[in-house]
C-alpha positions as CSV (number, residue, x, y, z in Angstrom):
1,M,-99.0,9.3,-62.7
2,A,-96.2,12.3,-62.8
3,N,-95.5,13.6,-59.1
4,R,-96.4,17.1,-59.6
5,N,-98.5,19.8,-57.8
6,C,-102.3,19.6,-57.1
7,V,-104.5,22.5,-57.5
8,G,-104.8,24.5,-54.2
9,L,-109.0,25.0,-53.7
10,D,-109.6,26.8,-50.6
11,I,-113.4,26.9,-49.8
12,G,-114.0,29.5,-47.3
13,S,-117.3,31.4,-46.1
14,S,-117.0,34.4,-48.3
15,Y,-114.6,33.3,-50.6
16,V,-113.5,30.5,-53.0
17,K,-109.6,30.7,-53.9
18,L,-107.7,28.8,-56.3
19,C,-104.3,28.5,-56.9
20,V,-101.7,26.5,-58.9
21,I,-98.1,26.2,-58.1
22,K,-95.3,24.5,-60.3
23,S,-92.1,23.5,-58.7
24,V,-89.0,24.6,-61.0
25,K,-85.5,24.2,-60.4
26,K,-85.5,26.9,-57.9
27,G,-88.2,25.8,-55.6
28,F,-91.7,27.3,-56.9
29,S,-93.4,29.3,-59.0
30,L,-96.8,30.9,-59.0
31,E,-98.9,29.8,-61.8
32,V,-102.7,31.1,-61.2
33,F,-104.4,32.9,-58.0
34,D,-107.1,33.6,-58.3
35,Y,-110.6,33.5,-56.4
36,E,-114.5,34.2,-56.4
37,Q,-116.6,35.9,-53.8
38,L,-119.6,33.8,-52.3
39,P,-123.4,35.6,-51.4
40,P,-123.4,35.2,-47.1
41,E,-124.8,32.3,-45.7
42,T,-123.7,30.3,-48.5
43,I,-121.3,28.5,-46.0
44,V,-121.8,27.7,-42.9
45,D,-119.2,26.5,-40.5
46,G,-117.4,24.7,-43.1
47,A,-120.6,23.3,-44.5
48,L,-121.9,23.8,-47.7
49,L,-125.4,24.9,-47.4
50,N,-125.6,26.2,-51.1
51,S,-123.3,23.6,-53.2
52,S,-124.8,24.9,-56.3
53,L,-123.3,28.3,-55.9
54,V,-119.8,27.0,-54.8
55,A,-119.4,24.9,-57.7
56,D,-120.7,28.2,-60.4
57,A,-117.7,29.7,-58.3
58,V,-115.1,27.1,-58.6
59,Q,-116.5,26.1,-62.4
60,E,-116.2,30.0,-63.5
61,L,-112.5,30.3,-61.6
62,L,-111.6,27.0,-63.7
63,S,-112.9,28.0,-67.1
64,R,-111.6,31.8,-66.3
65,N,-107.7,30.3,-65.8
66,K,-107.9,27.0,-68.2
67,I,-107.1,25.1,-65.6
68,R,-106.4,21.6,-67.1
69,T,-105.0,19.6,-64.0
70,K,-107.8,17.7,-62.2
71,E,-106.1,16.2,-59.1
72,T,-107.3,18.7,-56.5
73,A,-106.7,19.8,-52.4
74,L,-108.7,20.9,-50.3
75,S,-109.3,21.7,-46.9
76,V,-111.7,21.7,-44.2
77,S,-111.9,23.4,-41.0
78,G,-115.2,24.1,-38.1
79,N,-117.0,22.6,-35.4
80,T,-116.6,19.5,-37.0
81,V,-113.8,19.0,-37.6
82,I,-111.3,17.7,-34.6
83,I,-107.8,17.9,-34.2
84,R,-106.2,16.5,-31.2
85,K,-102.5,15.5,-29.6
86,I,-102.4,12.3,-27.9
87,T,-99.9,10.2,-26.0
88,L,-99.9,6.7,-27.0
89,P,-97.6,3.8,-26.1
90,L,-95.3,3.3,-28.2
91,M,-96.6,0.5,-31.2
92,T,-95.9,-0.3,-35.1
93,Q,-97.8,1.3,-37.6
94,E,-99.6,-1.4,-38.3
95,E,-100.7,-2.1,-34.4
96,L,-101.9,1.8,-34.2
97,Q,-104.0,1.3,-37.5
98,E,-105.6,-1.1,-35.9
99,S,-105.9,0.5,-32.4
100,I,-106.8,4.0,-33.4
101,Q,-110.6,3.9,-33.9
102,W,-110.6,2.8,-29.9
103,E,-108.0,5.6,-29.0
104,A,-110.2,8.1,-31.1
105,E,-113.0,7.0,-29.7
106,Q,-112.2,8.6,-26.2
107,Y,-111.1,11.8,-27.8
108,I,-113.9,12.6,-30.4
109,P,-117.5,13.9,-29.2
110,F,-119.1,12.2,-32.3
111,D,-120.2,9.0,-33.3
112,I,-117.1,7.3,-34.1
113,N,-118.9,5.9,-37.5
114,E,-119.8,9.1,-38.5
115,V,-116.4,10.3,-38.8
116,F,-112.9,9.8,-41.0
117,I,-110.2,9.3,-38.9
118,G,-106.9,10.6,-40.1
119,F,-103.4,10.4,-37.9
120,E,-100.1,10.8,-38.1
121,V,-97.2,10.3,-35.6
122,L,-95.0,12.9,-34.3
123,A,-92.1,12.2,-31.9
124,P,-91.6,8.7,-30.5
125,R,-90.2,8.2,-26.8
126,T,-88.6,5.3,-27.3
127,D,-86.7,5.9,-23.6
128,Q,-90.3,6.4,-22.3
129,G,-92.1,3.8,-24.3
130,Q,-94.2,6.3,-25.5
131,M,-94.8,8.0,-28.7
132,D,-97.3,11.9,-29.9
133,V,-99.9,11.2,-32.3
134,V,-102.0,13.9,-34.2
135,L,-105.3,12.4,-34.1
136,V,-107.1,14.0,-36.9
137,A,-111.5,13.4,-37.4
138,A,-113.5,14.7,-39.8
139,K,-117.5,14.3,-40.3
140,K,-118.3,12.2,-43.6
141,D,-121.0,13.5,-44.3
142,M,-119.0,17.0,-44.9
143,I,-116.1,15.5,-46.8
144,S,-118.9,13.5,-49.3
145,D,-120.3,17.1,-49.7
146,Y,-117.0,18.0,-50.8
147,Q,-116.1,15.5,-53.0
148,N,-119.3,15.4,-54.6
149,L,-118.8,19.3,-55.4
150,C,-115.3,18.6,-57.0
151,S,-117.0,15.5,-59.1
152,D,-119.6,18.2,-60.1
153,V,-116.7,20.4,-61.6
154,N,-115.3,17.4,-62.9
155,L,-112.3,17.6,-60.3
156,K,-110.7,14.9,-58.2
157,A,-110.9,15.4,-54.9
158,F,-106.9,14.3,-54.1
159,V,-106.1,15.5,-50.5
160,M,-108.3,16.6,-47.9
161,D,-106.6,18.3,-45.5
162,V,-107.6,21.0,-42.6
163,D,-107.1,24.7,-42.2
164,A,-104.6,24.6,-39.2
165,F,-102.1,21.9,-41.7
166,A,-102.2,23.8,-45.0
167,L,-101.5,27.2,-43.2
168,Q,-98.1,25.5,-41.9
169,N,-97.4,23.9,-45.2
170,A,-97.4,28.0,-46.5
171,Y,-95.5,29.4,-43.4
172,E,-92.6,26.0,-43.8
173,V,-91.9,26.7,-47.3
174,N,-91.9,30.6,-47.2
175,Y,-90.0,31.2,-43.8
176,G,-88.8,27.6,-42.7
177,F,-89.2,26.3,-38.7
178,H,-86.4,27.1,-36.9
179,Q,-85.0,24.8,-33.8
180,N,-86.5,25.2,-30.3
181,E,-88.7,28.3,-32.2
182,T,-92.4,28.4,-31.0
183,V,-94.7,30.2,-33.6
184,V,-98.4,30.6,-33.5
185,L,-100.0,31.1,-37.0
186,L,-103.4,32.5,-37.1
187,D,-105.8,32.3,-40.1
188,V,-108.4,34.9,-39.3
189,G,-111.1,34.7,-41.9
190,N,-114.8,36.1,-42.4
191,S,-116.3,33.3,-39.8
192,V,-113.4,31.2,-38.3
193,V,-110.2,32.0,-36.9
194,T,-107.6,28.8,-37.0
195,M,-105.2,29.0,-34.4
196,N,-102.3,26.3,-34.8
197,V,-99.5,26.5,-32.3
198,V,-96.2,25.0,-33.7
199,T,-92.8,24.2,-32.0
200,D,-89.7,22.9,-33.8
201,G,-92.0,22.6,-37.2
202,I,-94.3,20.3,-34.5
203,T,-97.9,21.4,-34.2
204,M,-98.3,21.7,-30.0
205,F,-102.3,22.9,-30.3
206,T,-104.9,23.7,-32.6
207,R,-108.3,25.5,-32.0
208,D,-111.1,26.9,-34.4
209,L,-113.1,30.0,-33.4
210,S,-115.7,30.7,-34.4
211,L,-115.6,34.5,-34.9
212,G,-114.0,36.7,-37.7
213,G,-114.4,39.5,-40.2
214,S,-118.0,39.0,-41.0
215,D,-119.0,40.1,-37.1
216,I,-117.4,43.4,-38.0
217,T,-119.2,44.1,-41.3
218,E,-122.7,43.0,-39.0
219,E,-121.9,45.7,-36.5
220,I,-121.1,48.1,-39.9
221,Q,-124.1,47.6,-41.2
222,K,-126.3,47.9,-38.0
223,Q,-124.9,51.0,-36.6
224,L,-125.0,52.9,-40.0
225,N,-128.1,51.3,-41.4
226,I,-126.5,50.1,-44.6
227,T,-126.3,47.2,-46.8
228,Y,-123.6,44.1,-46.2
229,Q,-122.0,45.1,-49.1
230,E,-121.4,48.9,-48.1
231,A,-120.6,47.7,-44.7
232,E,-118.1,44.7,-46.5
233,L,-116.7,48.1,-48.2
234,Y,-116.2,50.6,-45.3
235,K,-113.9,47.5,-43.3
236,M,-111.5,47.0,-46.0
237,G,-111.2,50.7,-45.8
238,G,-113.3,51.6,-48.8
239,S,-116.2,54.0,-49.1
240,P,-119.5,52.9,-51.2
241,G,-119.4,56.0,-52.9
242,A,-122.7,57.0,-52.2
243,Q,-122.0,58.7,-48.7
244,T,-120.2,62.1,-48.5
245,D,-121.0,62.6,-44.2
246,E,-117.8,62.9,-42.9
247,V,-118.4,61.5,-39.7
248,L,-118.8,57.5,-41.0
249,P,-115.5,56.7,-41.4
250,Q,-114.6,58.1,-38.0
251,E,-117.4,55.5,-36.9
252,V,-115.9,52.9,-38.7
253,E,-113.0,52.9,-37.3
254,K,-114.6,52.7,-34.1
255,I,-116.1,49.7,-34.6
256,I,-113.4,48.3,-36.1
257,G,-111.0,48.8,-32.9
258,E,-113.9,47.6,-31.1
259,K,-114.4,44.4,-32.9
260,A,-110.5,43.8,-33.6
261,E,-110.4,44.1,-29.3
262,D,-113.0,41.2,-29.3
263,I,-111.1,39.2,-31.7
264,A,-107.8,39.4,-29.6
265,N,-109.2,38.7,-26.4
266,E,-110.5,35.6,-27.7
267,I,-107.4,34.8,-28.9
268,Q,-105.6,35.5,-26.0
269,R,-107.9,33.2,-24.3
270,S,-106.8,30.5,-26.5
271,L,-103.3,31.5,-25.9
272,D,-103.8,31.6,-22.4
273,F,-105.4,28.1,-22.4
274,Y,-102.7,26.4,-24.3
275,S,-99.9,28.0,-21.6
276,A,-101.6,26.9,-18.9
277,T,-101.3,23.1,-20.8
278,A,-98.1,23.2,-22.3
279,A,-94.7,21.6,-20.7
280,D,-92.8,25.2,-22.4
281,N,-95.2,27.9,-22.5
282,R,-93.1,30.2,-24.4
283,I,-94.3,31.6,-27.9
284,D,-91.8,33.6,-29.6
285,K,-94.1,35.4,-32.2
286,I,-97.3,35.4,-34.0
287,V,-98.4,35.4,-37.9
288,V,-101.2,36.5,-39.3
289,T,-103.2,36.1,-41.8
290,G,-107.1,35.5,-43.9
291,G,-109.2,38.2,-45.2
292,T,-109.3,40.3,-42.4
293,A,-105.8,40.3,-41.2
294,A,-106.0,43.2,-44.1
295,I,-107.5,45.2,-41.5
296,P,-104.4,47.0,-40.4
297,S,-105.6,47.6,-36.5
298,L,-106.0,43.9,-35.8
299,V,-102.6,42.7,-36.3
300,R,-101.4,45.9,-34.0
301,T,-104.3,45.1,-31.6
302,I,-102.9,41.4,-31.5
303,E,-99.3,42.5,-30.6
304,R,-100.4,44.6,-27.5
305,I,-102.7,42.4,-25.8
306,S,-100.6,39.5,-26.4
307,G,-97.4,41.4,-25.7
308,I,-95.5,38.9,-28.2
309,R,-93.9,40.0,-31.8
310,T,-96.9,39.7,-34.7
311,E,-96.5,39.8,-38.5
312,L,-98.3,39.8,-41.3
313,L,-97.6,36.0,-43.2
314,N,-96.8,36.4,-46.8
315,P,-97.4,33.3,-48.2
316,F,-95.5,34.4,-52.0
317,K,-92.2,35.0,-49.7
318,N,-90.5,32.3,-51.1
319,I,-92.5,31.8,-54.1
320,S,-91.3,33.3,-57.5
321,Y,-93.9,35.2,-59.9
322,D,-93.9,36.4,-63.6
323,E,-94.0,39.9,-63.2
324,R,-96.1,40.3,-66.1
325,K,-99.2,38.2,-64.7
326,F,-98.8,39.6,-61.1
327,T,-97.1,42.9,-60.3
328,A,-95.6,43.2,-56.6
329,A,-99.1,45.4,-55.9
330,R,-100.9,43.0,-56.8
331,I,-99.3,40.0,-54.6
332,Q,-99.0,42.2,-52.1
333,K,-102.7,42.8,-51.9
334,L,-103.8,39.0,-52.8
335,A,-101.2,37.4,-49.9
336,P,-103.7,37.9,-46.6
337,I,-106.4,35.7,-48.4
338,A,-103.9,33.3,-50.4
339,S,-102.3,31.6,-47.6
340,I,-104.1,28.0,-47.4
341,A,-104.7,27.6,-50.7
342,V,-100.7,28.3,-51.3
343,G,-100.1,25.5,-48.6
344,L,-103.2,23.7,-50.3
345,A,-101.1,23.8,-54.0
346,L,-98.0,23.0,-52.7
347,R,-99.2,19.2,-52.1
348,R,-98.2,16.5,-54.6
349,T,-99.7,14.5,-56.5
350,N,-97.9,11.4,-55.3
351,E,-98.8,12.6,-50.9
352,A,-102.1,11.0,-51.0
């Protein structure tokens, strides 16, 4: 099989995002980025509650963009995905392969027969006779749901990743990791915040928090007594048009401010936990992405509460694009929701 890039398919709780990136002489070129909105409750905590609706959305994206490539990279997140960094005695890859099931049982709160186990050796410390290993476990039934979804739309699930690592991939290609630098990568989605703390390009700590933009939408909906769709428009700075009452935007701003504060405080609690357990707890910067990151006050609130320089991630920073297909303004608008799909689309068909 030719060594080419996979189709990146990011199935979030509110949007399905599809990305195709081509490797070119000078790096990478964006061929396709498109998305379809999903009705609320279609996906909850990474589980496909209505897979036919998701399949319809994927099919629409494939048809609309005339996608021919079958090999697809997907990612999962949520409570049924466990990522742990563990320290083991130094051993060969073969020995690790044999003992990983037993090692994993100590760290995974599920029946070991119900999960797929993946691992990567990070840093062998030969002098100490130890090595750090990142252990990833995902529920088998969840993975098979995603594989079946791909089959339904005639795609081949070639790479199964986790959101935290897809995010890391997108950041690395666009910004690069610098020596002795610790970056906190945050994907603030509609229902999950994915956190990945990376030092020297190595994952030190990950966590998925069950909160996000839908908390803001639901609060606006409740307080203003409007539909979910109208509340979603207000949240993103628009207006449903039918309302002319000048007071509403002020109320919306107050709700967004309070909820942004809640999200930032929750993120801070996880950062405090990381700092309490890390040998070197210095953090150089926080980089934020995800659909909810498009709310301007969120980045400012995270920076204020953490006291750490915080910026938006641009997943297209180092990726060229055809200006006849994508305007600079459109690329800027798409950037917050695109990071994980970009990270997946950068995966190669020889990596599986």
